[in-house]
Each structure stands twice: as structure tokens, then as C-alpha cells.
All heavy atoms as an XYZ file, in Angstrom:
769
protein
N     145.772     76.068    104.406
C     145.256     76.764    103.234
C     144.135     75.956    102.584
O     143.154     76.524    102.141
C     146.422     77.000    102.251
C     146.036     77.764    101.032
S     145.800     79.483    101.487
C     145.683     80.193     99.900
N     144.297     74.639    102.521
C     143.292     73.767    101.908
C     141.986     73.809    102.710
O     140.901     73.772    102.136
C     143.844     72.347    101.812
C     143.061     71.505    100.823
O     142.318     72.041    100.009
N     143.244     70.214    100.895
N     142.088     73.880    104.037
C     140.916     73.954    104.907
C     140.130     75.233    104.638
O     138.897     75.216    104.600
C     141.382     73.896    106.364
C     140.302     74.150    107.373
C     139.519     72.887    107.640
C     138.650     73.118    108.849
N     137.268     72.968    108.585
N     140.817     76.328    104.408
C     140.153     77.602    104.151
C     139.390     77.574    102.825
O     138.274     78.083    102.727
C     141.174     78.741    104.149
C     141.806     78.976    105.503
C     142.978     79.935    105.429
O     143.503     80.211    104.368
N     143.381     80.426    106.602
N     139.957     76.966    101.824
C     139.295     76.861    100.522
C     138.045     75.998    100.632
O     136.999     76.315    100.053
C     140.277     76.309     99.464
C     141.385     77.343     99.204
C     139.546     75.968     98.182
C     142.474     76.858     98.279
N     138.128     74.915    101.409
C     136.961     74.063    101.619
C     135.854     74.817    102.350
O     134.667     74.677    102.033
C     137.351     72.813    102.399
C     138.182     71.823    101.600
C     138.626     70.634    102.448
O     138.035     70.420    103.537
O     139.549     69.939    102.018
N     136.259     75.633    103.344
C     135.273     76.433    104.067
C     134.591     77.440    103.142
O     133.375     77.646    103.211
C     135.932     77.173    105.233
C     136.334     76.236    106.356
O     135.798     75.102    106.401
O     137.177     76.640    107.183
N     135.343     78.065    102.284
C     134.787     79.034    101.342
C     133.823     78.344    100.375
O     132.748     78.867    100.061
C     135.915     79.774    100.586
C     136.656     80.698    101.560
C     135.351     80.566     99.409
C     137.871     81.356    100.978
N     134.180     77.140     99.912
C     133.289     76.382     99.027
C     131.988     76.027     99.748
O     130.904     76.108     99.171
C     133.982     75.116     98.533
C     135.033     75.374     97.475
C     135.664     74.065     97.016
C     136.769     74.328     96.003
N     137.423     73.076     95.574
N     132.099     75.629    101.012
C     130.904     75.281    101.780
C     130.005     76.496    101.981
O     128.773     76.413    101.852
C     131.301     74.686    103.132
N     130.602     77.643    102.256
C     129.828     78.879    102.424
C     129.135     79.245    101.119
O     127.972     79.636    101.097
C     130.742     80.016    102.923
C     131.190     79.745    104.360
C     130.030     81.365    102.823
C     132.253     80.689    104.861
N     129.830     79.098    100.023
C     129.260     79.419     98.715
C     128.068     78.506     98.405
O     127.039     78.961     97.901
C     130.325     79.292     97.639
C     129.846     79.712     96.287
C     130.967     79.663     95.298
N     130.530     80.225     94.044
C     131.294     80.439     93.022
N     132.576     80.156     93.096
N     130.810     80.946     91.921
N     128.191     77.223     98.700
C     127.092     76.288     98.470
C     125.874     76.642     99.323
O     124.733     76.593     98.851
C     127.536     74.860     98.759
C     128.490     74.285     97.730
C     129.013     72.915     98.130
O     128.482     72.323     99.111
O     129.944     72.430     97.474
N     126.113     77.007    100.582
C     125.004     77.401    101.457
C     124.315     78.652    100.938
O     123.085     78.759    100.975
C     125.502     77.634    102.884
C     125.779     76.363    103.636
S     126.067     76.631    105.394
C     127.590     77.548    105.383
N     125.084     79.605    100.438
C     124.500     80.835     99.908
C     123.668     80.555     98.660
O     122.593     81.142     98.463
C     125.590     81.864     99.615
C     126.216     82.436    100.859
S     127.591     83.544    100.530
C     126.792     84.838     99.623
N     124.137     79.663     97.805
C     123.377     79.323     96.607
C     122.067     78.635     96.969
O     121.021     78.929     96.385
C     124.212     78.436     95.683
C     125.314     79.176     94.965
C     126.198     78.252     94.134
O     125.936     77.021     94.113
O     127.140     78.766     93.515
N     122.099     77.742     97.953
C     120.875     77.054     98.367
C     119.885     78.023     99.000
O     118.694     77.933     98.764
C     121.190     75.927     99.339
C     121.696     74.676     98.633
C     121.870     73.579     99.620
N     123.099     73.911    100.379
C     123.616     73.205    101.351
N     123.011     72.097    101.736
N     124.714     73.566    101.953
N     120.381     78.951     99.797
C     119.470     79.885    100.460
C     118.864     80.867     99.461
O     117.716     81.265     99.607
C     120.191     80.649    101.573
O     121.157     81.516    101.031
N     119.597     81.248     98.435
C     119.023     82.160     97.443
C     117.978     81.446     96.598
O     117.023     82.060     96.137
C     120.112     82.755     96.553
O     120.696     81.756     95.736
N     118.102     80.163     96.406
C     117.087     79.406     95.676
C     115.842     79.229     96.550
O     114.733     79.159     96.044
C     117.627     78.041     95.256
C     118.673     78.130     94.170
C     119.216     76.764     93.822
C     120.350     76.890     92.813
N     120.977     75.600     92.539
N     116.015     79.155     97.837
C     114.890     78.967     98.746
C     114.016     80.206     98.818
O     112.802     80.116     98.885
C     115.403     78.593    100.142
C     114.317     78.440    101.150
C     113.488     77.331    101.131
C     114.129     79.402    102.114
C     112.473     77.185    102.066
C     113.115     79.264    103.055
C     112.299     78.153    103.029
N     114.622     81.378     98.812
C     113.874     82.626     98.916
C     113.364     83.040     97.538
O     114.010     83.791     96.826
C     114.749     83.730     99.513
C     115.241     83.488    100.932
C     116.209     84.573    101.352
C     114.078     83.426    101.886
N     112.210     82.546     97.178
C     111.685     82.834     95.855
C     110.529     83.823     95.885
O     109.862     84.004     94.884
C     111.244     81.538     95.178
O     110.225     80.946     95.924
N     110.266     84.443     97.036
C     109.197     85.432     97.100
C     109.621     86.703     96.385
O     110.749     87.163     96.518
C     108.845     85.770     98.543
C     107.963     84.795     99.275
C     107.773     85.246    100.709
C     106.624     84.641     98.598
N     108.699     87.256     95.665
C     108.959     88.499     94.960
C     108.890     89.666     95.936
O     108.120     89.636     96.900
C     107.921     88.676     93.855
O     107.980     89.955     93.311
N     109.665     90.689     95.668
C     109.593     91.892     96.492
C     108.255     92.593     96.356
O     107.750     93.207     97.291
N     107.657     92.480     95.162
C     106.350     93.090     94.942
C     105.257     92.431     95.777
O     104.269     93.076     96.129
C     105.978     93.015     93.458
C     106.775     93.909     92.522
C     106.396     93.648     91.078
C     106.557     95.367     92.873
N     105.443     91.164     96.122
C     104.433     90.506     96.956
C     104.427     91.108     98.358
O     103.361     91.286     98.955
C     104.667     88.999     97.013
O     105.912     88.707     97.612
N     105.586     91.442     98.882
C     105.654     92.100    100.186
C     105.080     93.504    100.160
O     104.369     93.918    101.080
N     105.378     94.224     99.081
C     104.849     95.581     98.936
C     103.331     95.542     98.804
O     102.619     96.334     99.437
C     105.502     96.280     97.728
C     106.986     96.525     98.016
C     104.784     97.585     97.396
C     107.771     96.988     96.819
N     102.826     94.616     97.994
C     101.369     94.532     97.817
C     100.686     94.117     99.118
O      99.603     94.613     99.438
C     101.014     93.576     96.683
O     101.390     92.257     97.002
N     101.297     93.230     99.877
C     100.716     92.830    101.169
C     100.641     94.027    102.116
O      99.642     94.198    102.833
C     101.535     91.715    101.791
N     101.661     94.861    102.112
C     101.645     96.058    102.954
C     100.577     97.047    102.536
O      99.871     97.610    103.377
N     100.437     97.253    101.240
C      99.422     98.182    100.742
C      98.020     97.664    101.054
O      97.131     98.420    101.464
C      99.607     98.422     99.231
C     100.886     99.222     98.990
C      98.400     99.126     98.623
C     101.286     99.337     97.536
N      97.815     96.361    100.871
C      96.512     95.767    101.175
C      96.206     95.885    102.667
O      95.076     96.189    103.059
C      96.474     94.300    100.707
C      96.512     94.242     99.176
C      95.249     93.574    101.240
C      96.771     92.861     98.620
N      97.199     95.664    103.506
C      96.996     95.776    104.959
C      96.651     97.208    105.356
O      95.760     97.439    106.186
C      98.243     95.305    105.700
N      97.329     98.180    104.763
C      97.025     99.584    105.062
C      95.613     99.930    104.599
O      94.868    100.613    105.305
C      98.079    100.511    104.415
C      99.426    100.344    105.136
C      97.627    101.966    104.446
C     100.579    101.040    104.454
N      95.238     99.462    103.403
C      93.889     99.731    102.903
C      92.828     99.093    103.797
O      91.798     99.718    104.095
C      93.754     99.222    101.472
N      93.070     97.863    104.249
C      92.120     97.205    105.138
C      91.997     97.915    106.472
O      90.898     98.082    107.006
N      93.120     98.352    107.012
C      93.094     99.078    108.289
C      92.391    100.425    108.134
O      91.618    100.836    109.008
C      94.509     99.274    108.802
N      92.637    101.104    107.029
C      91.989    102.400    106.789
C      90.482    102.226    106.632
O      89.700    103.025    107.153
C      92.584    103.058    105.550
N      90.075    101.176    105.924
C      88.637    100.924    105.753
C      87.951    100.734    107.096
O      86.928    101.357    107.380
C      88.425     99.689    104.863
C      87.003     99.241    104.803
C      86.074     99.932    104.054
C      86.593     98.122    105.516
C      84.748     99.526    104.018
C      85.274     97.702    105.483
C      84.348     98.408    104.729
N      88.514     99.886    107.930
C      87.908     99.628    109.238
C      87.964    100.866    110.116
O      86.997    101.210    110.798
C      88.598     98.428    109.937
C      88.167     98.304    111.379
C      88.289     97.152    109.184
N      89.084    101.575    110.091
C      89.237    102.775    110.927
C      88.174    103.803    110.577
O      87.480    104.320    111.456
C      90.632    103.355    110.748
C      90.838    104.666    111.477
C      91.055    104.683    112.847
C      90.810    105.870    110.791
C      91.243    105.870    113.522
C      90.995    107.067    111.451
C      91.208    107.063    112.820
O      91.392    108.244    113.477
N      88.026    104.106    109.292
C      87.064    105.127    108.901
C      85.625    104.642    109.069
O      84.731    105.428    109.375
C      87.313    105.590    107.465
C      88.541    106.444    107.339
C      89.599    106.038    106.556
C      88.654    107.633    108.039
C      90.737    106.810    106.449
C      89.783    108.420    107.938
C      90.832    107.998    107.141
N      85.394    103.362    108.898
C      84.044    102.831    109.100
C      83.645    102.918    110.568
O      82.543    103.368    110.889
C      83.968    101.384    108.611
C      82.595    100.817    108.692
N      81.601    101.181    107.815
C      82.037     99.931    109.552
C      80.498    100.533    108.130
N      80.740     99.763    109.179
N      84.517    102.498    111.452
C      84.211    102.554    112.881
C      84.176    104.002    113.361
O      83.333    104.376    114.169
C      85.211    101.705    113.693
C      84.977    100.230    113.403
C      85.093    101.979    115.184
C      85.966     99.304    114.057
N      85.073    104.848    112.855
C      85.087    106.259    113.243
C      83.793    106.938    112.817
O      83.217    107.712    113.572
C      86.290    106.966    112.610
C      86.493    108.427    112.963
C      86.876    108.538    114.438
C      87.576    109.033    112.108
N      83.313    106.640    111.619
C      82.080    107.235    111.133
C      80.891    106.777    111.972
O      80.028    107.566    112.314
C      81.858    106.851    109.678
C      80.636    107.476    109.050
C      80.455    107.045    107.612
O      81.074    106.096    107.162
N      79.606    107.737    106.897
N      80.856    105.493    112.325
C      79.760    104.982    113.146
C      79.816    105.524    114.575
O      78.799    105.818    115.157
C      79.784    103.458    113.190
C      79.147    102.814    112.006
C      79.016    101.315    112.191
O      79.342    100.802    113.274
O      78.590    100.670    111.233
N      81.031    105.679    115.127
C      81.136    106.102    116.523
C      80.745    107.559    116.702
O      80.323    107.962    117.774
C      82.549    105.869    117.048
O      83.457    106.729    116.393
N      80.838    108.379    115.645
C      80.454    109.778    115.786
C      78.942    109.934    115.853
O      78.438    110.894    116.417
C      81.014    110.603    114.624
O      80.438    110.167    113.405
N      78.200    108.978    115.278
C      76.744    109.069    115.315
C      76.131    108.143    116.351
O      74.951    108.255    116.642
C      76.164    108.717    113.929
O      76.569    107.389    113.587
C      76.646    109.692    112.875
N      76.904    107.235    116.889
C      76.361    106.245    117.835
C      76.381    106.787    119.253
O      77.182    107.654    119.591
C      77.163    104.959    117.761
N      75.489    106.242    120.061
C      75.525    106.605    121.473
C      76.457    105.643    122.210
O      76.897    104.654    121.667
C      74.105    106.601    122.066
C      73.448    105.240    121.931
O      74.091    104.263    121.566
N      72.159    105.188    122.209
N      76.726    105.943    123.461
C      77.690    105.143    124.206
C      77.085    103.864    124.766
O      77.787    103.022    125.282
C      78.308    105.978    125.328
C      79.250    107.025    124.813
C      78.875    108.355    124.788
C      80.493    106.669    124.323
C      79.743    109.312    124.304
C      81.359    107.620    123.833
C      80.981    108.952    123.821
N      75.792    103.714    124.703
C      75.143    102.481    125.159
C      75.036    101.534    123.970
O      73.976    101.349    123.394
C      73.749    102.779    125.741
C      73.833    103.663    126.965
O      74.788    103.557    127.724
N      72.844    104.521    127.153
N      76.163    100.945    123.604
C      76.203    100.064    122.435
C      75.432     98.778    122.721
O      75.555     98.186    123.792
C      77.635     99.738    122.065
N      74.646     98.388    121.761
C      73.891     97.154    121.909
C      74.755     95.981    121.469
O      75.810     96.148    120.879
C      72.615     97.204    121.045
O      73.019     97.317    119.679
C      71.737     98.375    121.428
N      74.258     94.799    121.771
C      74.982     93.600    121.361
C      75.027     93.492    119.844
O      76.000     92.997    119.283
C      74.333     92.354    121.966
C      74.513     92.261    123.452
N      75.742     92.039    124.019
C      73.626     92.361    124.477
C      75.616     92.004    125.328
N      74.337     92.206    125.636
N      73.976     93.954    119.195
C      73.943     93.903    117.734
C      75.021     94.782    117.126
O      75.680     94.401    116.161
C      72.571     94.333    117.218
C      71.462     93.378    117.554
C      70.110     93.912    117.131
O      70.063     94.892    116.366
O      69.099     93.341    117.554
N      75.217     95.966    117.685
C      76.238     96.880    117.166
C      77.634     96.313    117.396
O      78.496     96.398    116.510
C      76.105     98.247    117.820
N      77.857     95.734    118.569
C      79.167     95.141    118.843
C      79.405     93.934    117.941
O      80.506     93.739    117.435
C      79.288     94.745    120.320
C      79.394     95.934    121.235
S      79.770     95.610    122.980
C      79.155     94.019    123.319
N      78.378     93.123    117.725
C      78.498     91.974    116.836
C      78.811     92.431    115.414
O      79.627     91.827    114.722
C      77.206     91.155    116.867
C      77.244     89.946    115.982
C      77.996     88.842    116.340
C      76.551     89.932    114.779
C      78.048     87.726    115.526
C      76.597     88.829    113.959
C      77.348     87.721    114.334
N      78.174     93.511    114.979
C      78.420     94.054    113.645
C      79.867     94.523    113.493
O      80.519     94.272    112.474
C      77.459     95.207    113.380
C      77.072     95.362    111.947
C      76.006     96.419    111.710
N      75.079     96.576    112.822
C      74.796     97.752    113.396
N      75.346     98.856    112.959
N      73.949     97.826    114.397
N      80.397     95.193    114.516
C      81.784     95.670    114.458
C      82.771     94.512    114.471
O      83.761     94.524    113.733
C      82.066     96.627    115.608
C      81.436     97.983    115.430
C      81.784     98.943    116.548
O      82.521     98.547    117.471
O      81.326    100.086    116.483
N      82.519     93.513    115.300
C      83.413     92.350    115.353
C      83.366     91.589    114.033
O      84.401     91.154    113.516
C      83.044     91.443    116.550
C      83.399     92.148    117.857
C      83.744     90.103    116.459
C      82.900     91.460    119.092
N      82.159     91.450    113.470
C      82.033     90.795    112.165
C      82.789     91.573    111.090
O      83.457     90.971    110.240
C      80.544     90.668    111.782
O      79.865     89.973    112.820
C      80.375     89.929    110.468
N      82.697     92.895    111.145
C      83.426     93.732    110.188
C      84.936     93.536    110.332
O      85.647     93.379    109.330
C      83.070     95.201    110.381
C      83.840     96.190    109.519
C      83.385     96.078    108.072
C      83.665     97.597    110.031
N      85.434     93.500    111.553
C      86.868     93.314    111.785
C      87.350     91.957    111.289
O      88.393     91.852    110.630
C      87.187     93.467    113.275
C      87.103     94.875    113.844
C      87.230     94.834    115.364
C      88.181     95.753    113.255
N      86.590     90.908    111.577
C      86.987     89.562    111.147
C      86.926     89.439    109.632
O      87.831     88.891    109.004
C      86.114     88.502    111.843
C      86.434     88.469    113.342
C      86.306     87.132    111.218
C      85.510     87.602    114.158
N      85.866     89.979    109.024
C      85.733     89.931    107.568
C      86.868     90.687    106.902
O      87.446     90.218    105.915
C      84.378     90.529    107.139
O      83.335     89.827    107.803
C      84.185     90.430    105.644
N      87.209     91.843    107.440
C      88.306     92.640    106.882
C      89.631     91.899    107.022
O      90.423     91.870    106.079
C      88.375     93.996    107.584
C      89.432     94.893    106.977
O      89.327     95.195    105.763
O      90.373     95.272    107.702
N      89.860     91.281    108.166
C      91.118     90.547    108.381
C      91.236     89.365    107.426
O      92.302     89.131    106.846
C      91.205     90.068    109.831
N      90.145     88.637    107.226
C      90.166     87.498    106.305
C      90.387     87.979    104.871
O      91.153     87.377    104.110
C      88.866     86.667    106.433
C      88.738     85.649    105.325
C      88.819     85.981    107.791
N      89.733     89.083    104.499
C      89.906     89.624    103.148
C      91.346     90.073    102.917
O      91.933     89.795    101.861
C      88.941     90.779    102.918
N      91.928     90.754    103.899
C      93.324     91.204    103.777
C      94.247     89.992    103.645
O      95.151     89.978    102.796
C      93.721     92.086    104.985
C      95.222     92.270    105.063
C      93.039     93.435    104.898
N      94.022     88.970    104.449
C      94.846     87.765    104.382
C      94.738     87.096    103.019
O      95.752     86.748    102.400
C      94.446     86.787    105.491
C      95.194     85.460    105.515
C      96.664     85.698    105.860
C      94.562     84.520    106.503
N      93.516     86.908    102.536
C      93.325     86.234    101.248
C      93.912     87.030    100.084
O      94.573     86.464     99.206
C      91.840     85.963    101.016
C      91.213     84.896    101.898
C      89.723     84.777    101.629
C      91.897     83.561    101.689
N      93.674     88.350    100.070
C      94.245     89.172     98.999
C      95.769     89.167     99.052
O      96.430     89.096     98.012
C      93.719     90.615     99.069
C      92.375     90.803     98.445
C      91.300     91.206     99.211
C      92.171     90.574     97.095
C      90.050     91.390     98.642
C      90.931     90.746     96.505
C      89.857     91.151     97.286
N      96.329     89.220    100.242
C      97.788     89.208    100.374
C      98.374     87.891     99.889
O      99.392     87.874     99.189
C      98.199     89.446    101.828
O      97.785     90.714    102.254
N      97.743     86.788    100.247
C      98.218     85.480     99.784
C      98.099     85.371     98.267
O      99.026     84.903     97.598
C      97.452     84.345    100.492
C      97.870     84.272    101.959
C      97.683     83.008     99.806
C      97.040     83.311    102.794
N      96.966     85.814     97.726
C      96.764     85.735     96.268
C      97.798     86.571     95.520
O      98.384     86.112     94.529
C      95.359     86.175     95.902
S      94.093     84.993     96.377
N      98.024     87.810     95.973
C      99.017     88.647     95.309
C     100.422     88.091     95.497
O     101.260     88.173     94.602
C      98.944     90.099     95.810
C      97.899     90.909     95.110
C      96.673     91.155     95.702
C      98.140     91.435     93.849
C      95.707     91.895     95.057
C      97.185     92.179     93.197
C      95.952     92.409     93.799
N     100.707     87.507     96.667
C     102.009     86.889     96.894
C     102.252     85.729     95.953
O     103.334     85.579     95.379
N     101.238     84.902     95.774
C     101.358     83.771     94.845
C     101.535     84.282     93.417
O     102.382     83.789     92.665
C     100.133     82.843     94.966
C     100.174     82.104     96.301
C     100.060     81.861     93.802
C      98.903     81.341     96.625
N     100.740     85.281     93.036
C     100.814     85.808     91.672
C     102.190     86.389     91.373
O     102.805     86.067     90.351
C      99.729     86.857     91.438
C      99.907     87.590     90.136
C      99.647     86.964     88.926
C     100.372     88.895     90.112
C      99.828     87.621     87.723
C     100.558     89.567     88.922
C     100.284     88.928     87.727
O     100.477     89.590     86.549
N     102.682     87.265     92.249
C     103.973     87.913     91.977
C     105.126     86.914     92.050
O     106.098     87.023     91.303
C     104.205     89.087     92.926
C     103.390     90.296     92.587
C     102.567     90.882     93.530
C     103.447     90.853     91.324
C     101.806     91.999     93.217
C     102.693     91.964     91.002
C     101.863     92.553     91.951
N     105.046     85.929     92.932
C     106.092     84.907     92.997
C     106.062     84.019     91.753
O     107.107     83.646     91.217
C     105.925     84.051     94.249
O     106.094     84.840     95.395
N     104.861     83.698     91.283
C     104.727     82.916     90.050
C     105.301     83.695     88.875
O     106.028     83.155     88.051
C     103.260     82.582     89.807
C     102.996     81.972     88.471
C     103.233     80.689     88.091
C     102.480     82.639     87.329
N     102.890     80.514     86.783
C     102.423     81.713     86.284
C     102.059     83.943     87.086
C     101.955     82.031     85.029
C     101.589     84.255     85.830
C     101.547     83.310     84.823
N     104.977     84.984     88.819
C     105.491     85.829     87.731
C     107.017     85.913     87.768
O     107.675     85.861     86.724
C     104.875     87.226     87.846
C     104.887     87.988     86.545
C     104.155     89.270     86.704
N     105.090     90.255     87.239
C     104.807     91.527     87.384
N     103.615     91.973     87.090
N     105.704     92.351     87.850
N     107.580     85.993     88.965
C     109.039     86.038     89.110
C     109.667     84.731     88.653
O     110.702     84.735     87.978
C     109.407     86.323     90.555
C     110.888     86.375     90.815
C     111.197     86.604     92.275
C     112.662     86.526     92.543
N     112.993     86.658     93.965
N     109.043     83.611     89.007
C     109.618     82.319     88.610
C     109.528     82.115     87.099
O     110.430     81.526     86.502
C     108.928     81.184     89.335
O     107.598     81.028     88.898
N     108.475     82.602     86.467
C     108.352     82.502     85.019
C     109.435     83.338     84.336
O     110.056     82.909     83.360
C     106.932     82.926     84.553
C     106.886     83.119     83.044
C     105.913     81.900     84.992
N     109.685     84.532     84.861
C     110.720     85.408     84.286
C     112.101     84.792     84.456
O     112.953     84.920     83.578
C     110.707     86.780     84.956
C     109.667     87.704     84.426
C     109.823     89.069     85.068
C     108.814     90.043     84.550
N     108.960     91.379     85.163
N     112.349     84.120     85.588
C     113.676     83.535     85.833
C     113.974     82.367     84.916
O     115.119     82.105     84.582
C     113.776     83.079     87.291
C     114.565     84.003     88.143
C     114.812     83.384     89.498
C     115.819     84.218     90.232
N     116.070     83.705     91.566
N     112.942     81.644     84.520
C     113.147     80.492     83.632
C     113.568     80.914     82.238
O     114.253     80.180     81.562
C     111.872     79.666     83.540
C     111.711     78.738     84.681
C     110.601     77.768     84.429
N     109.791     77.730     85.643
C     108.494     77.517     85.666
N     107.851     77.318     84.552
N     107.850     77.475     86.787
N     113.118     82.074     81.786
C     113.458     82.497     80.422
C     114.652     83.385     80.371
O     115.308     83.703     81.252
C     112.265     83.257     79.795
O     111.911     84.360     80.644
C     111.111     82.324     79.579
């Protein structure tokens, strides 16, 4: 019986430590998803609009422009997601202290 109580105490301590470790806000995940969808939609509609007017003999300049657009969009999505994640996690930690 004593062994079981010790096991339960150990499990409880592990659960408390893991809940303290996970300090990301749920809103940070939601905002990252929305930002990713917006970034994907921007690139999709931009490339779709260009491909309807472009010919199939794409030049190196056009391909470079599309690759630059994709990389710029990916970096922007990453930076905005990190910034919103930091902001919402900071806001959550401030609320928890009070």
C-alpha cells in the first residue's frame, strides 16, 4: 500500500512539472494556423493569377520571382507566427501571475 502511495505522489509531481513546462498559449497556435493559411492563400492566388496570363515558356526571371515570393512568404509567416506566439504566451504568463 505504501508503494502505491509513493507511485501516485511521483506521478502527481511529474504532472505538475509538465504543466509548468507547457506555457504556450492556445491562441498562439490558433494565430499561427491563421497566419499560415493567409500566407498560403496569398501565394496561391498570386501564382494562380500570374499563371493564367503567363505563357508556358517561363523565363529564369519569372521563376526567380516566384521562388523569391515563396521564400519571402515563408519567412514572413514564420516571423509573424513566432511574434504572435511570444506575445500570447507573454500575455498568458502575466495573467497567471495575478
